[in-house]
C-alpha positions, 0 to 999 in steps of 0.5 A: 896640084901637088904641094912641095914642102920640106918636113921635119921639126914642127912644120907639118900640121897636127890638128886632130880633126877627122879627115874624110867622111865620118863612118859609124864604127859599129857599121857591119862589113861584108864578110866580117863574120863567117860560120853559122847556118848556110842556106843554099839554092839552085843546082844541088851539086854546085850548092853543096860545093859552095856550102863546103867552101863556106864551111872550110873558110870558117875553119881555116886561117885566112892568112897563108902563102902571100894572101895576107901580105897587103891588106885589101878590104873584103877580100875573098877567103882563099879557102873559098877559091881553093875549094871551088877549084879543087871541085871543078878542076878548071884549066883557065880562070878569069877574075874580073874584079881581081883586087888583091889577087886571092883567086889568081893566087889559088889559080897558080896553086891549082895549076890553071892559067888565069887572067885578072882585071881591076880598075884600081891601079894599086890592084895590078901592082899588088897582084904582080908582087903577091903572085911573084913566086921567086926562087931562092936567088931572087928572094935573097937578092930582094932581101939584100936590096931591102936591107940596103934601102933600110940602112940608107933610110936609117942614115937619113934619120940619124943625119937629119937629112932634109926631105921634100915630100910632095903631097897635097895638104889633105894627105900631109895631115895624116902623118906626124912630121918625123914619120913624113920625113922618114917615109919620104926618105924611104920612098926616095931610096926605093925609087933609086933601085935600078931593077924594076921588079925589085923596085915594084916589090919594095914599093908594095912593101912601103904601101903595105905599111903605110896605114900602120904608120899614119893617123888613120885607124884602118883602111876602112875607117877614116878616123884619126887615131893616136899612134906613138911611132918613134923615129926609126920605127917606120924603117924597121917595119919596112924591113920586117915586111920585106923579109916577111914577103920573101918568106911568103914567096918561098911558101908560094914557090913550093906549091905554085903549079900554074903560070903568072896570070895576065893582069890588066888595069881596067873596067870589068865591063870591058872584059871581052877586050882584055880576054880577046880570043881566050875562053875560060872554064871558070869565072870566079870573083868577089864583086863590089858590095853595093854602097859598102866600100869605097876602094878609091878612098880606102887606098887614097893614102897609097895612091898619093904616095905612089903617084898613081893615076886613079881618075878612072877608079874615082869615076867608074868604080862600081857600087861605091859607097860615095855614090849615095853619100856624095863626093869625098 
């Protein structure tokens, strides 16, 4: 059940206990390093193509277009997807574990039609926003609305407006009281935006910054860390991220040749029901790494704030680390 409490002053707890399961900070993460010797097997031409993809990924900047707008643990390097599509020239592409949308973005660049499925309710929303190659008018409107939201948030901070944050106590503990208050005000202003497309994009901007202003060290490191977040900084970071997104949309609009993909929130094992009669030239994905990640937990801060239903994610996530360590 959600707990409603006013926040401000000293009302939120500030204990420094670790929240969530402890992880060894030295633990290796899949795809945390690129480069070095490449071993290939199977079909010689396909193996050579995949080797080229990994070599390219080792030398290319991982952050281009809208790929780096919103963090997503262990996302595929865009250069791998692009190299494969340049070699195979598919007309239709499917990604059954689409996550943050790397394959789908590159399908747009390649001019292919695509379909993405992911069990995470956040994934579909992040993909929607990252793939939205808006025109100049749409980008200008979005930035104007982001500035309006930021101005109203700043006015709330200056006026010390009372904010009620409806989150469970375990989520409240991740933030300093003044940050909670500012986040709550920002989200109220975002939810007041009448255009659903802009409202979703602004909510994903909010989501993209959430860990940065929390006490959580990183998306995949559920340890408490101390951050000095002054009053007003949360709003400044929000506006900066919104303007960044508009710039990323502009770069995507210049190269996007294909249509927006079909996006579905659901289980990859039900892919035939989402694909219906469609056939695909290429299935390209970065599947779950067994017992390495817990996407349901990694995004739980965001799920709580955005009021998303992650029941299916927690119950059906494939290869989740918690399957070995127990429920969180």
